[in-house]
C-alpha angles and dihedrals in degrees: 000000000000120000116251122224121243089253092057092046089059093049105115096189101066100147104033099184092055099037097042089049088056092047091050089051093047088052091052093049096047092042092052087051092047091048094048094047090046093048095050096043090055091044090055087051094049088053089052088051093048089049090052092050091046089053090056098249114160115248088245095053117126089241089069093042089051093049090050092051093047092048093052091046095048091045092053091049090049090052095047089047090052092051092047092049094045092051095045094045090047093051090048091046092051091049093050094042089050091057089049098043095046095066093047093051091044091053091045091053091043097054090042088057091050090048090054088056094244122146113262134201122219110287121250133182126211116270097254098040121116118243093042087152092068103070096063091050093046092046091050092048091049093050089050090051090048091049091050088051092055 
């Protein structure tokens, strides 16, 4: 297998179709959470405004000004929380998907190398990758096939 440069080793998006699909799904889920929280918080404030009107308060009453201020503050906190949650969950998802995609890409390249008839060393995965139990099984299977050929 060819040696990868340091820059390629730091690339987090190694399998774009898989990883970007996860990020889009992450955006949809976190966006749905944001949307539902935003909707219900604003619905609660609408109820408080309706209660103030039903109580006969003037539209310029401090109660409505206070509600308006609180609603704006809470909505901004909801938005910032959504952004922070989305960024953190996306970073985590990219790291996790990188540990999943790496072994798949390594296997793909490894078996392509074998199919081309090139010599191949024992396959190894990175220390933190998932599926670290596969290389010993694959290496043993290839040794068995090699012994049967001989």
